[in-house]
N, C-alpha and C positions, 0 to 999 in steps of 0.2 A: 107553177109547177112547182115544184120542191125540187131541191138536189139528187136528193134519193129518187124520186122518180124518173127524175131526167135521166141519169146513169142507167137506170133499168132500162128505160126505154132505147138509150143507146143501144145495150147488147140486145134484145129484142131485133131492132131494125136492121143490126149489123149481121145477126141469123138468116131474117129474110132475104137481104139482098145478097149476100155469098149462097144461098141454098140450104135444104134441111130437107134430111130424107121424112119418106111419107108417115104424116101421123107424130111429127115430132114438134111440131108447134106449137098444135092444142097443149101439150105437155108442157111447153115451156112456158105460156100464157099463164095456165094456172099455180104452175111454180112462181114464177118471179112474183104475181101478185102477190105472194104472202111471205114475203124476205124477210126475217126479223131484223131489223134496221137496230142497231148498236146506239143504245144513247150518246149524243156527243156533247153532253156537259160532265164528261168524267175523263178523267186522265186514263191511260193507259201504257202501259210499259212494256216493252219486249223481251222476249226469252232472249236470251244472250248466253254466252260462255262464262262461267262461275271463272273463277282466278285465283284465289284465296281458299286454301284448306283450313275447315274449322280448328278453331281450337276446344280443348278437351270439354265437356259441359260437367259441370257434378252433378250428382243424383240425392235427391232426397226420397224417400221411402215413405207412403205415409199409410199407415193399415187404420181400419174403423171396425169397432167392436159394435155389431146391432143391439139396437133395442129389443127384448120380448114383448112386445104390445098383449094386451090380453082383451081389446074390445074390440077386435077386427081391424086395427088402425094399420094403417102401415110403419113398419119399421125407420126408426131413426136411428142417428149416430149416441152410442153411449158413452163411447170414449174411442181419443184418436190419440194414435202413440208415430212419433215421426222420428225416423232414423237417417242422419246426415255424416256420413264420410265425406272428409279421412280421422275426426277424429272421434267418431263411431258411437257418438251421443246418442243415446237413445231418451225421449223426452214424452212421455203421456201425459195427458190432460183429459178432464172429464169435458164432455162433448154434448151437454146438452142444449137446447136452444139457449137457457140463459149465460151460457159462456161463451157465444158467437163472438164478444168483439175478443176472448182471450183466447180462440181458434185465431181469429184473423191477424192476431201479434205474431201468434209461432208460426202459422204459415207464410205470410206475405211480410216479410222480415227484410232487412237491407242484405242480410247474407245471402236468402233465398233468390235475389233478385237477377240471377243467373243462373238460377239451377232448374235441371229437369224434375219440376213435383212429379213423382208417377203414385195413383191411390191403385191398388189393389183391387178387381171387383166394382170401378170407378161407375161404370156405365151402366152394369148390373142394378145395382141401390145407391150407391154412396153420394154421386151427384145430384141422383132427384132429391135424397133426403137434404144434403143441404141448401140445395134451392127453398125446399117446401122452410126451412126451420132457421137458418141462419143467414141467407144471403138477403132477406128484410130487412135484419140490423146494419149488413152489412154498407147496404145501400146508404139506409141512415144516415150512417158513419163517414158519405161520402166515397165508397169504394165503387167503383163502376166492373157489374160484372156483365160479361156474353159468353152465355152456352152454347157450346159447338156442338149444335144437332142435327142430325141424320135421322130422318122417318120421325119416331118419335122419340130414340135413343138419344140420351144427352152424352156425347161423345167425351166431354172433355169442357174445362172454363178459364174463360181469359179475366183476369181481374186487374185493373187498372185503379191507379191514382200517381195523376199527376204527370207526370213523364215516367212514373215506372209500371212496369208490368209484370203478370207472373203468372204462368199457363197452368193448368192442375187435370195432366192427362191419365189416361186409364193403361194401364198396365196391359193389357191383350191390347190395345186399338196401338199403341207404341210399338210392341215384340213381334204380336200375331200366335203369342201361345198365353194359354189361362195359366193363370198365378198357382192354380194347381198344380199342372205338368211342373210348372218349372221348381213347385220344391220337391217333385218326385226327382225331378234329376241332378237338384241340391242337396238328396239326401247321404252323399257319400260325409264317412266319417271326417272328421276335421283333422290337420295335420298334427292339432295336440289334441288328444281325447279330455283335457280335464276342461277347453272351451268348447262350450257347445253354443251355435248359436241359433240366433231366435230367429222363427220365421222370416220376417222382416229384413233382419239381417242377411239371410240367405237369398232372399226374392233380391236384395240392392247386389250382392255379389254377380246373380244371374245375370241381371241388365248392367253392371260393369262390364261382364266379360263381353258380352253382345255388341255395346259402345266398342270396344279396345278394335273388333274387328270391325266394325264399320269405318274406324278413323283410319284404321291401317290398310283397309279396303279402298275403301273411297273418299278418306278427306272429308267424311259429314258425322258430326254428333248425331244420337237419334232427335227425331223431332215426334210431337206428339206421336202422330201416325204414322203408319206406313208412309202410304202413299207421297206424303211430306219430304218424307224421309227419301223416297224413289228420284223425287222431281230435283233435289237439292243434288243428289248424284250425278243423277242425269246431266247434268248442268255444266259439269266438268268435263263431259265428252260431246259437247257439241262443239261445232269447228269454230276455230277462230275465228273472230272480227265477224262471225252470222248472227244476223239478227232475225231473230224468227216473229213477224209482225205479226197481230190478229187475223185468224181467217175470215178472208171475205164475207159479208154474210149471202152474196150467193152461191157458195160452197156451203157456207151451213144450210142454207136451205134444200140442197141438192142432197146432202146428206140425213138429214134430217124428217124433211118433209116429204121428200124424195127418195127416199128410203135405202138413198145410198149407201149408209151407215146402218149395220143390221150386226145382231151376234152371230155365235156361232151355230151353226146347222143342225137342228134337230129334225130327227125322222123316227117311228118304231109302228110296226103293224105286230098284231097278235100271233104268235109263234112259240110254240113248245117242242120242243126236239134234239136233237144234234145240233152242234153250232161251235164255232171258235168266235174271237175278240181281238181286235189290234186297237194300239194307240199309239201316236206321236208322242216322243218324251218334249214337253215344254213346249209346246207349238208353238201359243205367243211369244216366249220367248224368242223363238225362232226367227218369226214374223217380225219383231222387231230390229233384225238383222237386217231387213232390206230397205232400199232408198224409199224412205217416207214423205209425201209431199206436205212444205211448210210455205212456200211462196206458190203464187198460183195467178192464171192469166185465163181468158177466154180464148179461145181455138177450139177445133177441131183435133180428132185423135191423131190424124195420116203425120208423119214427118218422117221424109226422106227415105219414103220407102218402105217404112216403120210404123209402129205406134211408139206416140207419146206418153208417158206415165199421166195417171193424173183422173179425175170421174168424169163418167159421160153419160148422156143418154145415148140410151144402145136400142136395138133393133134386137128381138132373138125369136131365134126360128129354129124348126125340126122335135125332135122326138128324143128326148134327153133318155140314154141306158138308163137311169137309174131318177125318178124326181129331186131338183133342186128348189133351191128357196131363191121366193126373187120380190122384190117391191114393183109388183106389175101395174102399170099408168091404167085405169079403169075408167075416165072419162072425167069429167069437170065436175058430174054430183060427186063423186066416190075419192076420186086422188088416186093416190097411189096405195096400195092394197099389199102388204106381207102374205105370199104364198107359198103353197111346196105344190110347184107348176109341173106339168106331165107331161107340156108337148104343146105345138100351132105356133102360133106366132104371136108377141109379143114386144111394151115396149116397157124398157125398166132405166133405173139409174144403176150403174155398176161401175166399180172403182175397177182400172185397169188390172190390178194384181190378182182378181178375180176371173179374167179372160181365160186363164191356161188351161183352167179347172173345167170350166162350163165348155169348151173346146175340146176338151179330151172326155166330156159327157157326151159326142156327140150332138153337142150345136154351133152352131152358126150367130156368130154374135159380131152384129157389125155399128161399130160407135159412131155417132155423129159429132154433135156441139158437144160440147162441157167443159172444165175448167182444169186447164194444165199445168201439172207441177212443173215449174220452171226451177227451182229449189227442192233439193231433196236433203234429208237427215237419215243417218242411219245410227241407230243405238248399240252395233255388232262391239264396240269397246265394253261399255257399260254389261253387256251380256257375258262376254268373256270373262270379267270381275266376279261376275256371279255363278259362271260356272267355275270357277277358280277355289270361292269359299263352298260351293258342295262336294269338290273336292277333298279338299282339304279337311275339312269337317264333318262330311257324310250328310245324305238327302235327308235323313231325319233327326240330326240335331239340332241344338236352338237353333244356332245359324246358318242352317241348313232348308231349315221353315222358313225363317225368316226371308232368304235370300230369293226362296221361290217367289213368295208373299210380294217383294221387292218387286220382281219381274211384271207379275201380275199389274199388281199398282199401277204401275210407269202407264201401262195401257189403259187403267183404268184415268188417270189423270188426263191423256190427252183425249181421252169420249168424256170430259166431264160435261155436264149439261149445267151453263150459265144459270139458267132459269132456277135459285135457289132459294132455301126456307130458312131466313134469316131472324135469329132470336133477338128483340129488343125488351128491356126494360121501360116500362111507363105506366104512371097512377092512371092515367087514363087513356081509352083506347086510340091507339095512334090513326092518324085519318087514311094513310094505306089499306087496301083490303089484306083483313087479319082476321087471328080467332087465339082464343087462350094456350099456352102453350099445355100441352095436355105429355107426362107423364111416361113410361114403358109400363107403368103401376096402373096407370086409368085418374091420375090424380092433377087435377086442373092446377098449374102453379099461379097464386096470385100476382097480377100486376106487371107478366110477362106473357109479350105476344108474339104469333110466328106472322111471321109477313114474307110473303112471295116476291122475290126483288133476282132482278140481272147484275151476275157478280161474275165479272170475269177477270180471270188472272192467266199471267203468259203462256201457260202449258197447256190452257185449253184449244187443242190442234186437231177438231173432229175430223178433218180432210184426213191427216194424218190414220187417225184411229179406223179411221173406213177400209185405208189401205191396208192396214194390219189385220182386221175381222174379213176382207176379203182376199189376202191375201190366205188365209188360215182356210176358209173355204174349200178356195181353190183348190190349197195344197190335200185336203182330204177329199175331193171329187176326182183329183187325179189315179190315187192311190185307191178309192173304191171303183171306178171304171178301171183299173189294170187288173184287180180282184172277180170283178166281172166279167171281163174278158176271157178270164180264165174259168167260169164256168161257177162260180160263186152267186148266192143272191144274199142280198143284203137286207134282214130283216131289222136293222136297230142303228144309227148312228146319231152322235152327238159332238159334237166340238171337235173333237179331235180323236176321234176311234169310233169304231164300228162293229159291230155283233154280222157276220156273217154265216151262212149254210154254203154246206162244200167242201170239197178236199180242204185240208188243212194245211198252209202252206209252210214250204218248208226250205225259205228262201231268209225266215225273217229269226232272228236271234232271241232269245226270251229275256235279255240281260242288254242293257247299252247304257250309256253316258253320254252319248252324243246327240244334243237337242236336234230335234227335227226329226231324230230316225222314227223309223216304224221298228217296233217291236210284238213278238205275240204275248198276248197277256194271258189269254186263257183256254182251255180245250173242253168242252164239256158234254157229257149222253143225254142229259135231261136242263139244257137250259130252255128259261122262260121269261118272253119278250109280253109286258100285259099291254103296256102304249109306251110312247116316245117319252124318254127320260125314267120308267120304269120298266125293271128288268131283274133278273140272277143268273149269273152264267159265274163258273167255275168258283163256289161259296161268295162271292162278291154279290152282296143287292143294292141297287141304285133306285130310289127313289125320291123325285124333285118335291122339296116340300117337306118331307118328311125326312132325315137323316137315319134314322132306326127301326127302318121299316124290315121288316124278317121277312125271311123267303116265304115260309106259309101266308101271310096277307100277299105278295104279290102271286104264290099259286092259287088263291081264292079270287081275286080281282082276272086274272086270265080265265077260270073256270066261269068264273059268273057274268063273266062278257063286261068287267070294268068295276063290277060291285067288291065292297068290303062291308066287316062289319065293322060296329065302332061302339061299344055298351051292347046295347041293346037294338040298335038300328044298322041298314043298313044304308049306305052313302058312295052315290056315284063318283069313282074315279077319274 
């Protein structure tokens, strides 16, 4: 018997000896048989408090002009321009495939080794073009190129030679703003009217200002991605001496297979007529201020006459005031299934942060065995700093948009799945299961292979992420229940807000800066809810998967029972 199996069986015997609620044993047996064990041949470094603040990181902005193909091929890079302060020198070179070595000498110089190389529109087309036309020559010359891929999108590139390393970062991935928007915001006349700054100089000044704010507030220079910056900033807010170990495999199983970790609550039923909507300001940022589990031990929820924080197998019974979202146990063949549950009795894996909201809905939640959070961490100090940036610079300023994205990105890194897509360069197909790398434009990149691999980082704490989303759902349930008890009917809900029918609340402000505070967003005499995450109210239209959807299309979808016109055809939405 392997050590992993022996340890798993020990926990099952412990629960059996001390008793379990009815029906829980089968769910535990199913769950523990599927525990995702960690590879034992890899080192793992715990997440711990960062000590030394970052130094200034020079920025080199690289602009690329596309070719204009006439034969139907994808555009390549025709010309490359690099601007690097503080000397303010601009260098422009030909970027045809024949000039690959010239470009490598310009980008990957000794001067740029400790420089953030930022590429506007890199993820849209530039990185794809470099991979196709230039990277093969770089590899032949001894450079090691590792694309940073998310889905089918190349977000950046890491280039190595010997002990030296350079990183090409996408402008939007680093800052959360598009280059076009940044140029509009930097369109103010210069102090000296005789000095006309080029677009690449203006973009550099824009990123430089953002990095100054990041260093002054968090002590962190801008990483290639916003989530990377968020993790580094969060490291300074961890308790002194606290080492956050890798999440136990059983907790991972409860979160991912048992659906203890789920996203925001989504609900919608067709409706048209008078309605009002509310939402909670920066709900996930507020949830990050709560105590989040980072160390775990098997145990029961009851403790000292109260309930311990953690993630538990629970029995839920009753009829809720409104349907709720649960990962319901459906037996050996189906396992746990995500459902919009409207009452009865079921078994589900639930984080303790969600208990209060479910009980506010009128349900009885009886927790059994689970994983108790023996150590918790709150990111309230980081959220306070983010709030300070929003107050000082405004919510719609470059720094404000970046700060909001920073908070959301931290939650995303906690929830990151270690089963990731890794890109490798090889003249022959690797032994591991892989397929050729395909760009966003649908092109197959020669000699580059996409491999699914387990990659664990210290900031991957799915148990903490489950407590974040559980708290957010519970917070939403509590407010929904309060309004239902006052006579309102909920017709739509999505993560941090809902649309209701009935008397308009008079106890909510229309504007508030307090995180987690509820506010009245809109009142409309002719609101339309076509489906979950598809509605229009107060002049705002939301449709998941189609951000530019107009009110007319939502109205058609509601009228036809979910059908919309696309071209000459009707499509079910």
